[in-house]
FIVOZA-149608 format. One line per field, with one value per residue (C-alpha): residue number from 1; residue in three letters; x, y, z. Coordinates in Angstrom, 2 decimals. Example, Ala and Ser with C-alpha at 12.3 -4.5 7.8 and 13.67 -1.06 7.14 Angstrom:
<lolums>
nr <- 1  2
rest <- ALA  SER
px <- 12.30  13.67
py <- -4.50  -1.06
pz <- 7.80  7.14
</lolums>
This chain:
<lolums>
nr <- 1  2  3  4  5  6  7  8  9  10  11  12  13  14  15  16  17  18  19  20  21  22  23  24  25  26  27  28  29  30  31  32  33  34  35  36  37  38  39  40  41  42  43  44  45  46  47  48  49  50  51  52  53  54  55  56  57  58  59  60  61  62  63  64  65  66  67  68  69  70  71  72  73  74  75  76  77  78  79  80  81  82  83  84  85  86  87  88  89  90  91  92  93  94  95  96  97  98  99  100  101  102  103  104  105  106  107  108  109  110  111  112  113  114  115  116  117  118  119  120  121  122  123  124  125  126  127  128  129  130  131  132  133  134  135  136  137  138  139  140  141  142  143  144  145  146  147  148  149  150  151  152  153  154  155  156  157  158  159  160  161  162  163  164  165  166  167  168  169  170  171  172  173  174  175  176  177  178  179  180  181  182  183  184  185  186  187  188  189  190  191  192  193  194  195  196  197  198  199  200  201  202  203  204  205  206  207  208  209  210  211  212  213  214  215  216  217  218  219  220  221  222  223  224  225  226  227  228  229  230  231  232  233  234  235  236  237  238  239  240  241  242  243  244  245  246  247  248  249  250  251  252  253  254  255  256  257  258  259  260  261  262  263  264  265  266  267  268  269  270  271  272  273  274  275  276  277  278  279  280  281  282  283  284  285  286  287  288  289  290  291  292  293  294  295  296  297  298  299  300  301  302  303  304  305  306  307  308  309  310  311  312  313  314
rest <- MET  THR  THR  ASP  GLU  LYS  GLY  CYS  ILE  PRO  LEU  SER  MET  SER  ASN  SER  SER  VAL  GLY  LEU  ALA  TYR  GLY  ALA  ILE  VAL  SER  ALA  ALA  VAL  LEU  TRP  GLY  GLY  SER  ILE  VAL  ALA  GLN  LYS  LEU  ALA  LEU  SER  GLY  PHE  SER  ALA  VAL  GLU  ALA  SER  VAL  LEU  ARG  ASP  ILE  GLY  GLY  LEU  VAL  ILE  LEU  LEU  ALA  THR  TRP  TRP  TRP  GLN  GLU  ARG  SER  LEU  ALA  GLY  LEU  THR  THR  ALA  ASP  VAL  ARG  ILE  LEU  LEU  GLY  LEU  GLY  LEU  GLY  VAL  LEU  GLY  ASN  HIS  LEU  LEU  ILE  LEU  MET  GLY  LEU  ASN  TYR  VAL  SER  GLY  ALA  VAL  ALA  GLY  VAL  ILE  ILE  GLY  SER  ALA  PRO  VAL  VAL  THR  ALA  LEU  LEU  SER  ALA  VAL  LEU  ILE  GLN  ASP  VAL  PRO  LEU  ARG  LEU  VAL  LEU  GLY  GLY  SER  LEU  VAL  SER  CYS  MET  GLY  VAL  ALA  LEU  VAL  SER  VAL  SER  GLY  PHE  ARG  ALA  ALA  GLY  GLU  ARG  PRO  LEU  LEU  GLY  SER  VAL  LEU  VAL  PHE  LEU  GLY  VAL  ILE  SER  TRP  ALA  LEU  TYR  SER  ILE  GLY  SER  ARG  ALA  ILE  MET  ASP  ARG  VAL  SER  ALA  LEU  THR  VAL  ASN  TRP  THR  THR  LEU  SER  VAL  ALA  THR  ALA  LEU  GLN  ILE  PRO  LEU  LEU  TRP  THR  ASP  ARG  LYS  VAL  THR  GLN  ALA  GLY  TRP  THR  SER  VAL  GLY  VAL  HIS  ASP  TRP  VAL  ALA  LEU  GLY  TYR  LEU  ILE  VAL  PHE  ALA  THR  ALA  VAL  ALA  GLN  GLN  ALA  TRP  LEU  TYR  GLY  VAL  LYS  GLY  ILE  GLY  PRO  SER  ARG  ALA  SER  VAL  LEU  GLY  ASN  LEU  THR  PRO  VAL  ALA  ALA  VAL  ALA  LEU  SER  ALA  LEU  ILE  LEU  GLY  GLU  SER  VAL  GLY  MET  ILE  GLU  VAL  VAL  GLY  ILE  THR  LEU  ILE  LEU  THR  GLY  VAL  TRP  MET  VAL  HIS  ARG  ARG  MET  GLU  SER  HIS  THR  VAL  GLU  SER
px <- -31.73  -33.50  -32.80  -34.67  -35.41  -32.08  -30.07  -27.82  -29.25  -32.63  -35.38  -35.98  -32.42  -31.85  -28.93  -27.29  -27.58  -26.05  -23.25  -22.55  -22.50  -19.96  -17.88  -17.89  -16.67  -13.85  -12.76  -12.73  -10.71  -8.01  -7.80  -7.41  -4.61  -2.78  -3.63  -1.45  1.57  0.45  0.05  3.51  5.00  3.09  4.51  7.97  6.83  3.80  3.00  0.18  -2.30  -1.23  -1.60  -4.98  -6.35  -5.14  -6.47  -9.88  -10.14  -9.28  -11.73  -14.40  -14.06  -14.61  -17.55  -19.25  -18.95  -20.42  -23.23  -24.08  -24.24  -26.33  -28.49  -28.08  -30.58  -30.67  -34.45  -35.79  -32.70  -33.96  -32.33  -31.83  -30.09  -27.74  -26.79  -26.05  -23.92  -21.95  -21.24  -20.25  -17.84  -15.92  -15.52  -14.03  -11.74  -10.52  -9.89  -8.02  -5.95  -5.17  -3.86  -1.66  -0.32  0.31  2.25  4.85  5.87  5.18  5.82  3.17  3.18  2.49  -0.27  -1.77  -1.81  -3.51  -6.04  -6.80  -8.69  -11.30  -13.72  -14.02  -13.94  -16.86  -18.72  -18.19  -19.30  -22.16  -23.38  -23.21  -24.58  -27.23  -27.53  -27.66  -26.07  -25.93  -22.81  -22.02  -21.41  -18.61  -17.03  -14.70  -13.38  -12.96  -10.77  -8.57  -8.13  -7.36  -4.61  -3.09  -3.27  -1.69  1.10  2.05  1.63  3.85  6.67  8.75  7.95  10.17  9.09  9.57  10.01  10.91  7.44  6.12  3.59  2.04  1.86  0.10  -2.44  -3.15  -3.72  -6.04  -8.03  -8.37  -9.82  -12.36  -13.32  -14.04  -16.01  -18.27  -18.65  -19.64  -22.23  -23.72  -23.86  -26.03  -29.04  -29.07  -28.59  -32.13  -33.14  -30.08  -28.01  -24.52  -23.09  -24.66  -23.45  -19.97  -19.46  -21.20  -19.23  -16.00  -16.82  -17.14  -13.83  -12.06  -13.38  -12.30  -8.79  -7.95  -7.22  -4.82  -2.55  -1.02  0.15  1.61  3.46  6.04  5.45  4.63  8.01  10.18  8.36  6.42  9.63  10.45  7.59  8.73  6.88  6.31  4.70  2.19  1.50  0.86  -1.44  -3.28  -3.90  -5.27  -7.58  -8.98  -8.92  -8.72  -11.09  -13.49  -13.74  -13.11  -15.21  -18.16  -17.83  -17.69  -20.84  -22.66  -21.64  -22.56  -25.98  -26.49  -25.22  -24.80  -21.73  -21.14  -20.96  -19.15  -16.52  -15.66  -14.28  -12.09  -9.53  -8.28  -6.98  -4.15  -3.13  -2.84  -1.15  1.51  2.22  2.48  4.57  7.10  7.00  6.98  8.47  10.92  9.75  10.63  7.86  8.96  7.46  5.68  3.78  2.91  1.62  -0.27  -2.06  -2.80  -4.52  -6.43  -7.65  -8.50  -10.71  -12.33  -13.00  -14.52  -16.85  -17.85  -18.52  -20.66  -22.67  -23.31  -24.38  -26.71  -28.27  -28.88  -30.47  -32.71
py <- 18.58  15.71  12.82  9.93  6.58  5.09  8.16  8.23  11.16  10.55  12.99  13.81  14.91  18.61  20.51  20.67  16.90  16.34  18.73  16.81  13.55  14.92  16.32  12.93  11.21  13.74  13.34  9.56  9.69  11.92  9.90  6.70  8.33  8.76  5.20  3.86  5.45  4.29  0.71  0.78  2.05  -0.48  -3.37  -2.66  -3.94  -6.10  -8.78  -8.03  -10.22  -8.88  -5.28  -6.00  -7.84  -5.20  -2.44  -4.05  -4.88  -1.29  0.12  -2.30  -1.12  2.49  1.65  -0.59  2.07  4.67  2.32  1.45  5.14  6.18  3.18  0.15  -1.93  -4.44  -4.45  -4.98  -6.82  -9.73  -13.04  -11.74  -8.66  -10.86  -12.83  -9.60  -8.30  -11.55  -11.14  -7.50  -8.60  -10.50  -7.24  -5.54  -8.52  -8.49  -4.76  -4.55  -7.72  -7.83  -4.26  -4.84  -8.03  -6.24  -3.48  -6.08  -6.12  -2.65  0.91  3.11  5.33  2.38  1.09  4.58  4.79  1.40  2.32  5.33  2.97  2.44  5.07  3.48  -0.07  0.84  2.67  -0.20  -2.91  -0.72  -0.30  -4.05  -5.31  -2.76  -0.79  2.61  4.05  2.66  0.58  2.59  5.67  4.10  1.61  4.00  5.67  2.30  1.06  4.16  3.78  0.09  0.99  3.18  0.38  -2.08  0.34  0.88  -2.78  -4.39  -1.95  0.94  1.01  0.68  -2.35  -2.94  -6.69  -9.48  -10.02  -6.61  -7.95  -10.11  -7.08  -5.04  -7.81  -8.12  -4.37  -4.38  -7.29  -5.20  -2.41  -4.80  -6.00  -2.44  -1.68  -4.67  -3.60  -0.05  -1.32  -3.92  -1.64  0.97  -1.31  -2.52  1.01  1.76  -0.40  -0.53  2.38  2.99  2.54  -0.90  -1.94  -0.72  -2.56  -5.78  -6.17  -5.28  -7.95  -10.55  -9.48  -9.59  -13.03  -14.49  -13.07  -14.31  -17.93  -16.53  -15.21  -18.67  -18.42  -14.90  -14.03  -11.36  -9.81  -13.16  -14.47  -11.39  -10.15  -6.97  -5.10  -5.27  -2.89  0.73  3.93  4.76  1.33  2.06  5.56  4.15  1.48  4.12  6.15  3.06  2.29  5.77  7.51  4.87  2.35  4.08  7.64  7.20  4.06  5.64  8.79  6.75  4.80  8.03  9.53  6.44  6.38  10.02  10.20  6.58  4.46  5.79  9.47  8.72  6.74  9.75  11.63  8.66  10.15  12.19  9.00  8.24  11.89  12.03  8.61  9.49  12.90  11.54  8.55  10.93  13.31  10.85  7.65  9.36  7.30  8.69  9.04  8.36  9.08  5.71  6.52  9.98  8.62  5.84  8.14  10.56  7.76  6.65  10.15  10.78  7.69  8.94  12.31  10.64  8.55  11.55  13.76  11.20  10.42  14.10  14.66  11.69  13.10  16.49  14.89  12.71
pz <- -5.63  -7.38  -9.67  -11.25  -9.65  -10.75  -9.80  -6.81  -4.85  -3.16  -4.04  -0.38  0.41  1.05  -0.43  2.99  3.41  -0.01  0.90  4.10  2.15  -0.32  2.56  4.26  1.10  0.62  4.25  3.94  0.71  2.20  5.42  3.38  1.42  4.72  5.70  2.86  4.51  7.96  6.75  5.20  8.47  10.58  8.55  9.94  13.34  12.59  10.04  7.60  9.49  12.89  11.73  10.15  13.22  15.69  13.46  13.19  16.90  17.82  15.30  16.48  20.10  19.00  16.75  19.30  21.99  19.64  18.57  22.18  23.04  20.03  19.10  21.36  19.40  16.55  16.44  12.94  11.70  9.60  8.71  5.18  6.58  8.62  5.50  3.65  6.54  6.58  2.89  3.35  6.07  3.41  1.51  4.57  5.16  1.57  1.57  4.87  4.57  0.86  0.72  3.77  2.21  -1.07  0.69  1.62  -2.04  -3.46  -2.34  -0.79  -3.88  -6.19  -3.92  -3.83  -7.63  -7.93  -5.25  -7.42  -9.70  -6.97  -8.34  -11.78  -10.41  -8.14  -10.91  -13.36  -10.93  -9.76  -13.34  -13.90  -10.59  -9.53  -12.78  -11.09  -14.22  -17.78  -18.46  -21.60  -19.44  -17.41  -19.80  -21.66  -18.52  -16.84  -19.67  -19.51  -15.74  -16.07  -18.56  -15.84  -13.29  -15.72  -16.57  -12.95  -12.03  -14.64  -15.28  -14.12  -10.40  -7.36  -5.40  -1.70  -2.13  -4.52  -6.01  -7.03  -9.52  -6.80  -4.54  -7.21  -7.82  -4.09  -3.77  -6.78  -5.35  -2.19  -4.34  -5.86  -2.37  -1.27  -4.43  -3.76  -0.13  -1.13  -3.60  -1.29  1.73  0.06  -0.34  3.26  4.61  3.49  6.48  8.75  10.05  8.66  12.17  12.53  9.09  9.99  13.27  12.24  9.03  10.84  13.42  10.68  9.12  12.49  13.42  10.08  10.39  13.89  12.80  10.17  12.93  13.13  9.53  9.55  12.76  13.45  16.87  18.47  17.32  17.89  21.01  21.75  22.53  18.83  18.08  17.91  18.78  15.10  14.62  17.39  16.07  12.60  14.04  16.07  12.91  11.17  14.08  14.72  11.36  8.61  10.20  12.58  11.22  7.49  7.08  8.89  6.81  3.60  4.45  5.32  2.00  -0.02  1.61  0.66  -2.91  -4.01  -4.83  -8.34  -7.39  -4.15  -6.01  -8.19  -5.19  -4.37  -6.79  -3.83  -2.18  -4.64  -4.79  -1.00  -0.87  -3.46  -1.91  1.64  0.54  -1.00  1.97  4.89  3.48  1.16  -1.81  -5.20  -7.76  -11.33  -14.74  -14.87  -11.67  -12.98  -16.29  -14.50  -12.09  -14.97  -16.89  -13.81  -12.98  -16.64  -16.54  -13.34  -14.96  -18.04  -15.88  -13.76  -16.78  -18.56  -15.41  -14.74  -18.37  -18.11  -14.91  -16.52  -19.58  -17.39
</lolums>
């Protein structure tokens, strides 16, 4: 399998490697769909900042242990690389914290629908910032998906708080943060392993969040006995699957097939999130959500089709 210099799949990759990269992206997307439900459940016992900090610390322990076992070296890491990793850490921080904060005000199903815009947001920003695909290929689909996000965000949804529009905006900003992280991480992973990128950026995000604990406290005020078993189970899922496993799988996939193609498979995340929110949380899914996710996935399909046609023509 080959592509041109601006394509997303390196010329040297075998078909089996490409298959593994696609499999990793699909796995990450489905696990993140489940993480929407887990985050919603965790917020019953933890504040948004507490849940985010505990999630990141737990994930960091797993990633550091894996890195120490497999690599145990930062040799070759330049000052420029460190600056990039610091910047990428802000993307992780924004994604983890903003989505949790947004879930205070909107249902898991609504958040899942909005997160469904991640593929086109990533493709659009990727086309603008690193120009891996022409902007004209992703613009139309991006506009259609944004219509879906706007529809769900401003009308017809069942909010879990008093400021649903704020919650929707926070979730969408979390999506943008992750898109920027996915784009920026691909370039540095030509020189630095995905595992190193993962734990270093998570370290930055964790360190920046710790001071925020003083502004958003729940467990520290109510006591640890206020945290139920389901809260701990949800947090455990976030630590093991959503942070350590899914994030590593996503970075592996992005390195293999590029952010634009990887983002296309992100349409599995909202589908899983909406289905699991209805099944586990008992949230009802109305016509507005259905229309919104249809528009979002239509935009994703448009972007994917045009990119694939462009690759064949090239």
